[in-house]
Structure formats: C-alpha cells, structure tokens
mmCIF file of the N, C-alpha and C atoms, coordinates in Angstrom:
data_MODEL
# 
_entry.id   MODEL 
# 
loop_
_atom_site.group_PDB 
_atom_site.id 
_atom_site.type_symbol 
_atom_site.label_atom_id 
_atom_site.label_alt_id 
_atom_site.label_comp_id 
_atom_site.label_asym_id 
_atom_site.label_entity_id 
_atom_site.label_seq_id 
_atom_site.pdbx_PDB_ins_code 
_atom_site.Cartn_x 
_atom_site.Cartn_y 
_atom_site.Cartn_z 
_atom_site.occupancy 
_atom_site.B_iso_or_equiv 
_atom_site.pdbx_formal_charge 
_atom_site.auth_seq_id 
_atom_site.auth_comp_id 
_atom_site.auth_asym_id 
_atom_site.auth_atom_id 
_atom_site.pdbx_PDB_model_num 
ATOM 1   N N  . UNK A 1 1  ? 5.643   5.441   8.645   1.00 0.00 ? 1  UNK A N  1 
ATOM 2   C CA . UNK A 1 1  ? 4.344   4.882   8.861   1.00 0.00 ? 1  UNK A CA 1 
ATOM 3   C C  . UNK A 1 1  ? 4.071   4.761   10.347  1.00 0.00 ? 1  UNK A C  1 
ATOM 4   N N  . UNK A 1 2  ? 3.993   5.842   10.986  1.00 0.00 ? 2  UNK A N  1 
ATOM 5   C CA . UNK A 1 2  ? 3.789   5.864   12.423  1.00 0.00 ? 2  UNK A CA 1 
ATOM 6   C C  . UNK A 1 2  ? 2.344   5.527   12.771  1.00 0.00 ? 2  UNK A C  1 
ATOM 7   N N  . UNK A 1 3  ? 2.160   4.821   13.868  1.00 0.00 ? 3  UNK A N  1 
ATOM 8   C CA . UNK A 1 3  ? 0.830   4.429   14.310  1.00 0.00 ? 3  UNK A CA 1 
ATOM 9   C C  . UNK A 1 3  ? -0.010  5.644   14.692  1.00 0.00 ? 3  UNK A C  1 
ATOM 10  N N  . UNK A 1 4  ? 0.619   6.743   15.058  1.00 0.00 ? 4  UNK A N  1 
ATOM 11  C CA . UNK A 1 4  ? -0.120  7.929   15.470  1.00 0.00 ? 4  UNK A CA 1 
ATOM 12  C C  . UNK A 1 4  ? -0.633  8.744   14.289  1.00 0.00 ? 4  UNK A C  1 
ATOM 13  N N  . UNK A 1 5  ? -0.224  8.400   13.078  1.00 0.00 ? 5  UNK A N  1 
ATOM 14  C CA . UNK A 1 5  ? -0.654  9.127   11.895  1.00 0.00 ? 5  UNK A CA 1 
ATOM 15  C C  . UNK A 1 5  ? -2.135  8.886   11.620  1.00 0.00 ? 5  UNK A C  1 
ATOM 16  N N  . UNK A 1 6  ? -2.890  9.933   11.280  1.00 0.00 ? 6  UNK A N  1 
ATOM 17  C CA . UNK A 1 6  ? -4.309  9.755   10.998  1.00 0.00 ? 6  UNK A CA 1 
ATOM 18  C C  . UNK A 1 6  ? -4.569  9.139   9.628   1.00 0.00 ? 6  UNK A C  1 
ATOM 19  N N  . UNK A 1 7  ? -3.548  9.033   8.788   1.00 0.00 ? 7  UNK A N  1 
ATOM 20  C CA . UNK A 1 7  ? -3.740  8.471   7.458   1.00 0.00 ? 7  UNK A CA 1 
ATOM 21  C C  . UNK A 1 7  ? -3.948  6.966   7.529   1.00 0.00 ? 7  UNK A C  1 
ATOM 22  N N  . UNK A 1 8  ? -4.701  6.444   6.597   1.00 0.00 ? 8  UNK A N  1 
ATOM 23  C CA . UNK A 1 8  ? -4.980  5.019   6.541   1.00 0.00 ? 8  UNK A CA 1 
ATOM 24  C C  . UNK A 1 8  ? -3.865  4.300   5.781   1.00 0.00 ? 8  UNK A C  1 
ATOM 25  N N  . UNK A 1 9  ? -3.737  3.000   6.008   1.00 0.00 ? 9  UNK A N  1 
ATOM 26  C CA . UNK A 1 9  ? -2.645  2.212   5.448   1.00 0.00 ? 9  UNK A CA 1 
ATOM 27  C C  . UNK A 1 9  ? -2.634  2.215   3.921   1.00 0.00 ? 9  UNK A C  1 
ATOM 28  N N  . UNK A 1 10 ? -3.773  2.075   3.263   1.00 0.00 ? 10 UNK A N  1 
ATOM 29  C CA . UNK A 1 10 ? -3.804  2.041   1.799   1.00 0.00 ? 10 UNK A CA 1 
ATOM 30  C C  . UNK A 1 10 ? -3.290  3.353   1.203   1.00 0.00 ? 10 UNK A C  1 
ATOM 31  N N  . UNK A 1 11 ? -3.597  4.463   1.834   1.00 0.00 ? 11 UNK A N  1 
ATOM 32  C CA . UNK A 1 11 ? -3.083  5.751   1.374   1.00 0.00 ? 11 UNK A CA 1 
ATOM 33  C C  . UNK A 1 11 ? -1.569  5.809   1.488   1.00 0.00 ? 11 UNK A C  1 
ATOM 34  N N  . UNK A 1 12 ? -1.037  5.232   2.556   1.00 0.00 ? 12 UNK A N  1 
ATOM 35  C CA . UNK A 1 12 ? 0.417   5.200   2.725   1.00 0.00 ? 12 UNK A CA 1 
ATOM 36  C C  . UNK A 1 12 ? 1.072   4.288   1.691   1.00 0.00 ? 12 UNK A C  1 
ATOM 37  N N  . UNK A 1 13 ? 0.432   3.152   1.402   1.00 0.00 ? 13 UNK A N  1 
ATOM 38  C CA . UNK A 1 13 ? 0.965   2.245   0.385   1.00 0.00 ? 13 UNK A CA 1 
ATOM 39  C C  . UNK A 1 13 ? 0.975   2.939   -0.965  1.00 0.00 ? 13 UNK A C  1 
ATOM 40  N N  . UNK A 1 14 ? -0.106  3.635   -1.274  1.00 0.00 ? 14 UNK A N  1 
ATOM 41  C CA . UNK A 1 14 ? -0.192  4.370   -2.539  1.00 0.00 ? 14 UNK A CA 1 
ATOM 42  C C  . UNK A 1 14 ? 0.893   5.440   -2.627  1.00 0.00 ? 14 UNK A C  1 
ATOM 43  N N  . UNK A 1 15 ? 1.062   6.187   -1.553  1.00 0.00 ? 15 UNK A N  1 
ATOM 44  C CA . UNK A 1 15 ? 2.089   7.241   -1.516  1.00 0.00 ? 15 UNK A CA 1 
ATOM 45  C C  . UNK A 1 15 ? 3.492   6.646   -1.643  1.00 0.00 ? 15 UNK A C  1 
ATOM 46  N N  . UNK A 1 16 ? 3.744   5.557   -0.952  1.00 0.00 ? 16 UNK A N  1 
ATOM 47  C CA . UNK A 1 16 ? 5.045   4.889   -1.027  1.00 0.00 ? 16 UNK A CA 1 
ATOM 48  C C  . UNK A 1 16 ? 5.325   4.410   -2.448  1.00 0.00 ? 16 UNK A C  1 
ATOM 49  N N  . UNK A 1 17 ? 4.315   3.826   -3.084  1.00 0.00 ? 17 UNK A N  1 
ATOM 50  C CA . UNK A 1 17 ? 4.471   3.368   -4.472  1.00 0.00 ? 17 UNK A CA 1 
ATOM 51  C C  . UNK A 1 17 ? 4.797   4.506   -5.414  1.00 0.00 ? 17 UNK A C  1 
ATOM 52  N N  . UNK A 1 18 ? 4.143   5.640   -5.225  1.00 0.00 ? 18 UNK A N  1 
ATOM 53  C CA . UNK A 1 18 ? 4.425   6.813   -6.065  1.00 0.00 ? 18 UNK A CA 1 
ATOM 54  C C  . UNK A 1 18 ? 5.863   7.295   -5.878  1.00 0.00 ? 18 UNK A C  1 
ATOM 55  N N  . UNK A 1 19 ? 6.328   7.270   -4.636  1.00 0.00 ? 19 UNK A N  1 
ATOM 56  C CA . UNK A 1 19 ? 7.704   7.695   -4.368  1.00 0.00 ? 19 UNK A CA 1 
ATOM 57  C C  . UNK A 1 19 ? 8.719   6.737   -4.984  1.00 0.00 ? 19 UNK A C  1 
ATOM 58  N N  . UNK A 1 20 ? 8.464   5.446   -4.869  1.00 0.00 ? 20 UNK A N  1 
ATOM 59  C CA . UNK A 1 20 ? 9.408   4.449   -5.386  1.00 0.00 ? 20 UNK A CA 1 
ATOM 60  C C  . UNK A 1 20 ? 9.381   4.345   -6.905  1.00 0.00 ? 20 UNK A C  1 
ATOM 61  N N  . UNK A 1 21 ? 8.190   4.440   -7.502  1.00 0.00 ? 21 UNK A N  1 
ATOM 62  C CA . UNK A 1 21 ? 8.048   4.265   -8.945  1.00 0.00 ? 21 UNK A CA 1 
ATOM 63  C C  . UNK A 1 21 ? 8.077   5.571   -9.722  1.00 0.00 ? 21 UNK A C  1 
ATOM 64  N N  . UNK A 1 22 ? 7.800   6.675   -9.038  1.00 0.00 ? 22 UNK A N  1 
ATOM 65  C CA . UNK A 1 22 ? 7.738   7.958   -9.720  1.00 0.00 ? 22 UNK A CA 1 
ATOM 66  C C  . UNK A 1 22 ? 6.453   8.141   -10.505 1.00 0.00 ? 22 UNK A C  1 
ATOM 67  N N  . UNK A 1 23 ? 5.468   7.275   -10.269 1.00 0.00 ? 23 UNK A N  1 
ATOM 68  C CA . UNK A 1 23 ? 4.184   7.325   -10.963 1.00 0.00 ? 23 UNK A CA 1 
ATOM 69  C C  . UNK A 1 23 ? 3.143   6.640   -10.083 1.00 0.00 ? 23 UNK A C  1 
ATOM 70  N N  . UNK A 1 24 ? 1.864   6.840   -10.372 1.00 0.00 ? 24 UNK A N  1 
ATOM 71  C CA . UNK A 1 24 ? 0.835   6.144   -9.594  1.00 0.00 ? 24 UNK A CA 1 
ATOM 72  C C  . UNK A 1 24 ? 0.984   4.624   -9.702  1.00 0.00 ? 24 UNK A C  1 
ATOM 73  N N  . UNK A 1 25 ? 0.682   3.939   -8.626  1.00 0.00 ? 25 UNK A N  1 
ATOM 74  C CA . UNK A 1 25 ? 0.768   2.480   -8.598  1.00 0.00 ? 25 UNK A CA 1 
ATOM 75  C C  . UNK A 1 25 ? -0.352  1.903   -9.462  1.00 0.00 ? 25 UNK A C  1 
ATOM 76  N N  . UNK A 1 26 ? -0.029  0.987   -10.408 1.00 0.00 ? 26 UNK A N  1 
ATOM 77  C CA . UNK A 1 26 ? -1.057  0.442   -11.305 1.00 0.00 ? 26 UNK A CA 1 
ATOM 78  C C  . UNK A 1 26 ? -1.825  -0.720  -10.681 1.00 0.00 ? 26 UNK A C  1 
ATOM 79  N N  . UNK A 1 27 ? -2.064  -0.660  -9.373  1.00 0.00 ? 27 UNK A N  1 
ATOM 80  C CA . UNK A 1 27 ? -2.782  -1.695  -8.642  1.00 0.00 ? 27 UNK A CA 1 
ATOM 81  C C  . UNK A 1 27 ? -3.778  -1.071  -7.688  1.00 0.00 ? 27 UNK A C  1 
ATOM 82  N N  . UNK A 1 28 ? -4.845  -1.800  -7.430  1.00 0.00 ? 28 UNK A N  1 
ATOM 83  C CA . UNK A 1 28 ? -5.708  -1.449  -6.310  1.00 0.00 ? 28 UNK A CA 1 
ATOM 84  C C  . UNK A 1 28 ? -5.062  -2.069  -5.084  1.00 0.00 ? 28 UNK A C  1 
ATOM 85  N N  . UNK A 1 29 ? -5.219  -1.440  -3.933  1.00 0.00 ? 29 UNK A N  1 
ATOM 86  C CA . UNK A 1 29 ? -4.605  -1.942  -2.701  1.00 0.00 ? 29 UNK A CA 1 
ATOM 87  C C  . UNK A 1 29 ? -5.674  -2.015  -1.618  1.00 0.00 ? 29 UNK A C  1 
ATOM 88  N N  . UNK A 1 30 ? -5.723  -3.154  -0.915  1.00 0.00 ? 30 UNK A N  1 
ATOM 89  C CA . UNK A 1 30 ? -6.610  -3.303  0.242   1.00 0.00 ? 30 UNK A CA 1 
ATOM 90  C C  . UNK A 1 30 ? -5.738  -3.728  1.407   1.00 0.00 ? 30 UNK A C  1 
ATOM 91  N N  . UNK A 1 31 ? -5.844  -3.038  2.540   1.00 0.00 ? 31 UNK A N  1 
ATOM 92  C CA . UNK A 1 31 ? -4.941  -3.262  3.671   1.00 0.00 ? 31 UNK A CA 1 
ATOM 93  C C  . UNK A 1 31 ? -5.647  -3.818  4.897   1.00 0.00 ? 31 UNK A C  1 
ATOM 94  N N  . UNK A 1 32 ? -4.825  -4.266  5.836   1.00 0.00 ? 32 UNK A N  1 
ATOM 95  C CA . UNK A 1 32 ? -5.254  -4.905  7.075   1.00 0.00 ? 32 UNK A CA 1 
ATOM 96  C C  . UNK A 1 32 ? -6.206  -4.062  7.908   1.00 0.00 ? 32 UNK A C  1 
ATOM 97  N N  . UNK A 1 33 ? -6.156  -2.761  7.757   1.00 0.00 ? 33 UNK A N  1 
ATOM 98  C CA . UNK A 1 33 ? -7.013  -1.894  8.572   1.00 0.00 ? 33 UNK A CA 1 
ATOM 99  C C  . UNK A 1 33 ? -8.355  -1.603  7.903   1.00 0.00 ? 33 UNK A C  1 
ATOM 100 N N  . UNK A 1 34 ? -8.618  -2.256  6.757   1.00 0.00 ? 34 UNK A N  1 
ATOM 101 C CA . UNK A 1 34 ? -9.880  -2.068  6.049   1.00 0.00 ? 34 UNK A CA 1 
ATOM 102 C C  . UNK A 1 34 ? -9.849  -0.961  5.018   1.00 0.00 ? 34 UNK A C  1 
ATOM 103 N N  . UNK A 1 35 ? -8.760  -0.220  4.943   1.00 0.00 ? 35 UNK A N  1 
ATOM 104 C CA . UNK A 1 35 ? -8.673  0.863   3.965   1.00 0.00 ? 35 UNK A CA 1 
ATOM 105 C C  . UNK A 1 35 ? -8.364  0.285   2.583   1.00 0.00 ? 35 UNK A C  1 
ATOM 106 N N  . UNK A 1 36 ? -8.724  1.042   1.556   1.00 0.00 ? 36 UNK A N  1 
ATOM 107 C CA . UNK A 1 36 ? -8.492  0.599   0.184   1.00 0.00 ? 36 UNK A CA 1 
ATOM 108 C C  . UNK A 1 36 ? -8.201  1.791   -0.707  1.00 0.00 ? 36 UNK A C  1 
ATOM 109 N N  . UNK A 1 37 ? -7.389  1.544   -1.706  1.00 0.00 ? 37 UNK A N  1 
ATOM 110 C CA . UNK A 1 37 ? -7.102  2.512   -2.754  1.00 0.00 ? 37 UNK A CA 1 
ATOM 111 C C  . UNK A 1 37 ? -7.431  1.785   -4.057  1.00 0.00 ? 37 UNK A C  1 
ATOM 112 N N  . UNK A 1 38 ? -8.480  2.200   -4.744  1.00 0.00 ? 38 UNK A N  1 
ATOM 113 C CA . UNK A 1 38 ? -9.005  1.453   -5.885  1.00 0.00 ? 38 UNK A CA 1 
ATOM 114 C C  . UNK A 1 38 ? -8.636  2.124   -7.204  1.00 0.00 ? 38 UNK A C  1 
ATOM 115 N N  . UNK A 1 39 ? -8.115  1.312   -8.115  1.00 0.00 ? 39 UNK A N  1 
ATOM 116 C CA . UNK A 1 39 ? -7.843  1.734   -9.493  1.00 0.00 ? 39 UNK A CA 1 
ATOM 117 C C  . UNK A 1 39 ? -8.746  0.873   -10.368 1.00 0.00 ? 39 UNK A C  1 
ATOM 118 N N  . UNK A 1 40 ? -9.686  1.495   -11.093 1.00 0.00 ? 40 UNK A N  1 
ATOM 119 C CA . UNK A 1 40 ? -10.644 0.750   -11.907 1.00 0.00 ? 40 UNK A CA 1 
ATOM 120 C C  . UNK A 1 40 ? -9.953  -0.186  -12.895 1.00 0.00 ? 40 UNK A C  1 
ATOM 121 N N  . UNK A 1 41 ? -10.381 -1.442  -12.912 1.00 0.00 ? 41 UNK A N  1 
ATOM 122 C CA . UNK A 1 41 ? -9.863  -2.424  -13.858 1.00 0.00 ? 41 UNK A CA 1 
ATOM 123 C C  . UNK A 1 41 ? -8.506  -3.003  -13.513 1.00 0.00 ? 41 UNK A C  1 
ATOM 124 N N  . UNK A 1 42 ? -7.935  -2.598  -12.393 1.00 0.00 ? 42 UNK A N  1 
ATOM 125 C CA . UNK A 1 42 ? -6.598  -3.088  -12.014 1.00 0.00 ? 42 UNK A CA 1 
ATOM 126 C C  . UNK A 1 42 ? -6.717  -4.258  -11.037 1.00 0.00 ? 42 UNK A C  1 
ATOM 127 N N  . UNK A 1 43 ? -5.717  -5.131  -11.044 1.00 0.00 ? 43 UNK A N  1 
ATOM 128 C CA . UNK A 1 43 ? -5.702  -6.201  -10.031 1.00 0.00 ? 43 UNK A CA 1 
ATOM 129 C C  . UNK A 1 43 ? -5.529  -5.607  -8.639  1.00 0.00 ? 43 UNK A C  1 
ATOM 130 N N  . UNK A 1 44 ? -5.917  -6.370  -7.626  1.00 0.00 ? 44 UNK A N  1 
ATOM 131 C CA . UNK A 1 44 ? -5.859  -5.887  -6.249  1.00 0.00 ? 44 UNK A CA 1 
ATOM 132 C C  . UNK A 1 44 ? -4.768  -6.590  -5.459  1.00 0.00 ? 44 UNK A C  1 
ATOM 133 N N  . UNK A 1 45 ? -3.920  -5.799  -4.830  1.00 0.00 ? 45 UNK A N  1 
ATOM 134 C CA . UNK A 1 45 ? -2.914  -6.295  -3.900  1.00 0.00 ? 45 UNK A CA 1 
ATOM 135 C C  . UNK A 1 45 ? -3.536  -6.231  -2.516  1.00 0.00 ? 45 UNK A C  1 
ATOM 136 N N  . UNK A 1 46 ? -3.622  -7.382  -1.834  1.00 0.00 ? 46 UNK A N  1 
ATOM 137 C CA . UNK A 1 46 ? -4.189  -7.430  -0.494  1.00 0.00 ? 46 UNK A CA 1 
ATOM 138 C C  . UNK A 1 46 ? -3.034  -7.583  0.485   1.00 0.00 ? 46 UNK A C  1 
ATOM 139 N N  . UNK A 1 47 ? -2.878  -6.609  1.374   1.00 0.00 ? 47 UNK A N  1 
ATOM 140 C CA . UNK A 1 47 ? -1.826  -6.628  2.391   1.00 0.00 ? 47 UNK A CA 1 
ATOM 141 C C  . UNK A 1 47 ? -2.523  -6.917  3.717   1.00 0.00 ? 47 UNK A C  1 
ATOM 142 N N  . UNK A 1 48 ? -2.340  -8.124  4.240   1.00 0.00 ? 48 UNK A N  1 
ATOM 143 C CA . UNK A 1 48 ? -3.089  -8.553  5.417   1.00 0.00 ? 48 UNK A CA 1 
ATOM 144 C C  . UNK A 1 48 ? -2.424  -8.201  6.738   1.00 0.00 ? 48 UNK A C  1 
ATOM 145 N N  . UNK A 1 49 ? -1.163  -7.839  6.687   1.00 0.00 ? 49 UNK A N  1 
ATOM 146 C CA . UNK A 1 49 ? -0.467  -7.493  7.926   1.00 0.00 ? 49 UNK A CA 1 
ATOM 147 C C  . UNK A 1 49 ? 0.588   -6.443  7.621   1.00 0.00 ? 49 UNK A C  1 
ATOM 148 N N  . UNK A 1 50 ? 0.805   -5.540  8.543   1.00 0.00 ? 50 UNK A N  1 
ATOM 149 C CA . UNK A 1 50 ? 1.789   -4.473  8.307   1.00 0.00 ? 50 UNK A CA 1 
ATOM 150 C C  . UNK A 1 50 ? 3.195   -5.023  8.120   1.00 0.00 ? 50 UNK A C  1 
ATOM 151 N N  . UNK A 1 51 ? 3.506   -6.164  8.708   1.00 0.00 ? 51 UNK A N  1 
ATOM 152 C CA . UNK A 1 51 ? 4.821   -6.784  8.504   1.00 0.00 ? 51 UNK A CA 1 
ATOM 153 C C  . UNK A 1 51 ? 5.026   -7.189  7.046   1.00 0.00 ? 51 UNK A C  1 
ATOM 154 N N  . UNK A 1 52 ? 3.950   -7.608  6.387   1.00 0.00 ? 52 UNK A N  1 
ATOM 155 C CA . UNK A 1 52 ? 4.045   -7.979  4.977   1.00 0.00 ? 52 UNK A CA 1 
ATOM 156 C C  . UNK A 1 52 ? 4.448   -6.771  4.139   1.00 0.00 ? 52 UNK A C  1 
ATOM 157 N N  . UNK A 1 53 ? 3.912   -5.622  4.457   1.00 0.00 ? 53 UNK A N  1 
ATOM 158 C CA . UNK A 1 53 ? 4.276   -4.397  3.745   1.00 0.00 ? 53 UNK A CA 1 
ATOM 159 C C  . UNK A 1 53 ? 5.751   -4.076  3.956   1.00 0.00 ? 53 UNK A C  1 
ATOM 160 N N  . UNK A 1 54 ? 6.201   -4.189  5.176   1.00 0.00 ? 54 UNK A N  1 
ATOM 161 C CA . UNK A 1 54 ? 7.616   -3.941  5.479   1.00 0.00 ? 54 UNK A CA 1 
ATOM 162 C C  . UNK A 1 54 ? 8.498   -4.892  4.674   1.00 0.00 ? 54 UNK A C  1 
ATOM 163 N N  . UNK A 1 55 ? 8.105   -6.145  4.590   1.00 0.00 ? 55 UNK A N  1 
ATOM 164 C CA . UNK A 1 55 ? 8.892   -7.130  3.857   1.00 0.00 ? 55 UNK A CA 1 
ATOM 165 C C  . UNK A 1 55 ? 8.927   -6.817  2.360   1.00 0.00 ? 55 UNK A C  1 
ATOM 166 N N  . UNK A 1 56 ? 7.788   -6.381  1.814   1.00 0.00 ? 56 UNK A N  1 
ATOM 167 C CA . UNK A 1 56 ? 7.754   -6.011  0.390   1.00 0.00 ? 56 UNK A CA 1 
ATOM 168 C C  . UNK A 1 56 ? 8.731   -4.877  0.096   1.00 0.00 ? 56 UNK A C  1 
ATOM 169 N N  . UNK A 1 57 ? 8.865   -3.944  1.026   1.00 0.00 ? 57 UNK A N  1 
ATOM 170 C CA . UNK A 1 57 ? 9.722   -2.797  0.810   1.00 0.00 ? 57 UNK A CA 1 
ATOM 171 C C  . UNK A 1 57 ? 11.202  -3.154  1.009   1.00 0.00 ? 57 UNK A C  1 
ATOM 172 N N  . UNK A 1 58 ? 11.514  -3.852  2.098   1.00 0.00 ? 58 UNK A N  1 
ATOM 173 C CA . UNK A 1 58 ? 12.908  -4.104  2.442   1.00 0.00 ? 58 UNK A CA 1 
ATOM 174 C C  . UNK A 1 58 ? 13.490  -5.384  1.842   1.00 0.00 ? 58 UNK A C  1 
ATOM 175 N N  . UNK A 1 59 ? 12.656  -6.360  1.509   1.00 0.00 ? 59 UNK A N  1 
ATOM 176 C CA . UNK A 1 59 ? 13.136  -7.626  0.937   1.00 0.00 ? 59 UNK A CA 1 
ATOM 177 C C  . UNK A 1 59 ? 12.165  -8.091  -0.145  1.00 0.00 ? 59 UNK A C  1 
ATOM 178 N N  . UNK A 1 60 ? 12.080  -7.353  -1.259  1.00 0.00 ? 60 UNK A N  1 
ATOM 179 C CA . UNK A 1 60 ? 11.057  -7.645  -2.259  1.00 0.00 ? 60 UNK A CA 1 
ATOM 180 C C  . UNK A 1 60 ? 11.188  -8.993  -2.971  1.00 0.00 ? 60 UNK A C  1 
ATOM 181 N N  . UNK A 1 61 ? 12.356  -9.598  -2.942  1.00 0.00 ? 61 UNK A N  1 
ATOM 182 C CA . UNK A 1 61 ? 12.567  -10.874 -3.631  1.00 0.00 ? 61 UNK A CA 1 
ATOM 183 C C  . UNK A 1 61 ? 12.020  -12.004 -2.836  1.00 0.00 ? 61 UNK A C  1 
# 
C-alpha cells in the first residue's frame, strides 16, 4: 500500500480482502481518503485512518 500508488484506499482494502478470504468482501468499505467500495445491502466498514487498517491486518483480535 504505497503512498505513490494511484489506487484509492477502498480499492486496496477490497483487493486485500479478496486475497485473504479468497472471495469478494461481503462489506461496503469507506476509507479515510474518501474512497468507497459499495456492496448493495451490506453493512459498511468505515476505516478512518490507515493505521487502523494496518492493525486490522496484523492484529485482528
């Protein structure tokens, strides 16, 4: 998740979820940079800071 990447944070979260779960993430995601990945009828995970995302990945408990 390099800062120089042109991709938005929600797209990276979605891609990361697919890699970890092996399937599309069953959540909508809204991130600190204003980007969003929307799944109709799904609850929304709001990630307000990039550190929170890192913590979810490395220390999910």
